[in-house]
Structures are given as C-alpha cells and as structure tokens.
C-alpha positions in Angstrom: 217.5 81.4 172.0 214.6 79.5 170.3 215.0 76.7 172.8 215.0 79.2 175.7 211.7 80.3 173.9 210.3 77.0 173.6 211.3 76.0 177.4 210.0 79.1 178.7 206.7 78.3 176.6 206.3 75.2 178.3 207.0 76.3 181.5 204.5 79.2 181.2 201.5 76.5 180.3 202.8 73.8 183.1 203.0 76.5 185.9 200.2 78.8 184.3 202.2 82.0 184.4 201.1 84.3 181.5 204.8 86.2 181.7 207.0 83.7 181.1 204.2 82.5 178.1 204.5 85.9 176.8 208.4 86.0 177.2 208.8 82.3 175.7 206.6 83.8 172.3 209.1 86.8 171.9 211.9 84.6 172.0 211.1 82.0 169.8 209.5 84.9 167.0 213.1 86.4 167.7 215.3 83.7 167.6 213.7 82.3 164.2 214.1 86.1 162.8 217.6 85.9 163.3 217.8 82.7 162.3 216.3 82.9 159.0 218.4 86.3 158.3 221.8 84.5 159.0 220.8 81.4 156.9 220.2 84.0 154.2 223.4 85.5 154.4 222.5 88.8 155.7 225.1 89.9 158.3 222.9 90.0 161.5 224.5 92.9 163.5 228.6 92.3 163.4 228.3 89.3 162.8 228.2 87.9 159.3 225.9 84.4 160.5 223.7 83.4 163.5 224.0 80.4 164.5 
C-alpha cells in the first residue's frame, strides 16, 4: 500500500494530475498507519499482524 502510494505520488507529480497526488498521500498515510499498528503487535482487523 505504501509502495502504491509512492508510485501514485510520483505519477501525479510527473503528469501534473492532482487527484493522483491526493490518492497517493492518502495511501501512504493509511499504509504507514497499518504498518505501525501491525508492528506494535496490535491486531489490525482480522489479522494478527500486517506486512
């Protein structure tokens, strides 16, 4: 999810498409949040860890 967000950020900057930039930021933030929650040992949804 983080990698997809970074790719969308790069594409949004290169192609000058603001919606890609916005979606990329959202995906990076959500991916980082899930990664932090999963690495602390908290269950994320039905998963006991998140990769």
